[in-house]
C-alpha positions as CSV (number, residue, x, y, z in Angstrom):
1,E,-4.8,-8.5,-9.3
2,V,-1.8,-6.7,-8.0
3,K,0.8,-6.2,-10.8
4,L,4.1,-6.5,-9.3
5,F,7.8,-7.1,-10.8
6,S,7.7,-10.9,-10.1
7,G,11.1,-11.7,-10.6
8,L,12.6,-8.7,-8.1
9,S,12.5,-9.0,-4.5
10,V,10.1,-7.0,-2.2
11,R,12.7,-4.3,-1.7
12,E,13.5,-4.2,-5.4
13,N,9.9,-3.5,-6.4
14,L,9.9,-0.4,-4.3
15,E,13.6,0.7,-5.1
16,V,12.3,1.0,-8.8
17,I,9.8,3.6,-7.7
18,D,11.6,5.4,-4.8
19,A,15.4,4.9,-3.8
20,D,14.9,6.1,-0.3
21,T,15.7,3.1,1.9
22,K,14.5,4.7,5.3
23,K,11.2,5.4,3.6
24,I,11.2,1.7,2.1
25,D,12.2,0.2,5.5
26,F,9.6,2.2,7.2
27,L,6.6,1.1,5.1
28,L,7.6,-2.5,5.1
29,Q,7.9,-2.7,9.0
30,E,4.4,-0.7,9.4
31,L,2.7,-3.2,7.1
32,G,4.3,-6.5,8.4
33,L,6.8,-7.2,5.3
34,I,10.1,-6.2,6.6
35,K,11.0,-9.9,7.1
36,L,10.0,-10.7,3.2
37,A,12.1,-7.8,1.9
38,D,14.6,-9.8,-0.1
39,H,11.9,-12.4,-1.0
40,K,10.9,-12.5,-4.6
41,A,7.5,-11.0,-5.3
42,Q,6.4,-14.1,-7.0
43,T,6.2,-16.1,-3.7
44,L,4.2,-13.6,-1.9
45,S,0.7,-14.5,-0.7
46,G,-2.2,-12.7,-1.7
47,G,-2.4,-10.4,1.0
48,E,1.1,-9.7,1.1
49,A,1.4,-9.0,-2.9
50,Q,-1.9,-6.6,-1.8
51,R,0.2,-4.9,1.0
52,L,3.3,-4.4,-1.3
53,G,1.1,-3.1,-4.3
54,F,-0.2,-0.6,-1.7
55,I,2.9,0.6,-0.8
56,R,4.3,0.7,-4.5
57,A,1.1,3.1,-5.1
58,I,1.7,5.5,-2.4
59,I,5.6,5.3,-1.7
60,K,6.2,8.2,-4.1
61,K,4.2,11.5,-3.0
62,A,1.7,12.3,-5.6
63,D,-1.0,14.7,-6.0
64,L,-3.4,11.9,-7.5
65,I,-3.6,8.2,-6.2
66,F,-5.8,5.5,-7.6
67,L,-6.2,2.4,-5.6
68,D,-8.6,-0.4,-6.8
69,E,-9.7,-2.7,-4.1
70,P,-6.6,-2.1,-1.9
71,F,-8.2,-3.6,1.2
72,G,-9.6,-6.8,-0.2
73,Q,-7.1,-9.6,0.9
74,V,-5.9,-7.6,4.0
75,D,-6.9,-8.4,7.6
76,L,-8.6,-5.8,9.9
77,D,-5.3,-4.8,11.8
78,L,-3.2,-4.3,8.7
79,R,-6.3,-2.4,6.9
80,K,-6.3,-0.2,10.0
81,K,-2.6,0.5,9.6
82,M,-3.2,1.1,5.8
83,Y,-6.0,3.6,6.8
84,E,-3.5,5.5,9.0
85,I,-0.9,5.8,6.1
86,L,-3.8,6.9,3.8
87,D,-4.8,9.6,6.3
88,F,-1.4,10.8,6.1
89,Y,-1.5,11.4,2.5
90,L,-5.1,13.0,2.8
91,E,-3.5,15.4,5.5
92,K,-0.9,16.1,2.8
93,K,-3.4,17.1,0.2
94,S,-3.2,14.1,-2.0
95,L,-6.5,13.1,-3.8
96,V,-7.0,9.6,-3.3
97,F,-9.7,7.5,-5.2
98,I,-10.6,4.1,-3.8
99,S,-12.8,1.7,-5.8
100,T,-14.1,-1.0,-3.1
101,H,-16.9,-3.4,-2.5
102,L,-16.4,-3.2,1.4
103,S,-18.9,-0.8,2.9
104,E,-16.7,-0.1,5.9
105,D,-13.9,1.4,3.6
106,L,-16.4,4.1,2.4
107,A,-15.9,5.6,6.1
108,I,-12.0,5.7,5.8
109,D,-11.9,9.4,6.9
110,Q,-14.3,12.3,7.1
111,K,-12.2,14.1,4.7
112,I,-13.7,11.6,1.9
113,E,-16.8,13.2,0.4
114,L,-19.3,10.7,-1.4
């Protein structure tokens, strides 16, 4: 279950972590949430909440990121987009831990060693 600030909008859920509106808009656009930016987080579907939780986890550059089942309720096209965003973080030397039950998620990138 994704933990969000249910009374805040999608955008506000990100602004409490990073005030960079260009970055927020870019990530919302990339993951198909830009039209929901002003909607309360409590109104999101499971997949939409999953994507917002993913953005919250990666929006602030970190050396270490933990993601628990980040792709579980996300369709294949959006999953690929999320992989691309994660690949950017791997290129920038972030260490990303992912727990998953989906075997296809284990092959996200050759940079990940099992």
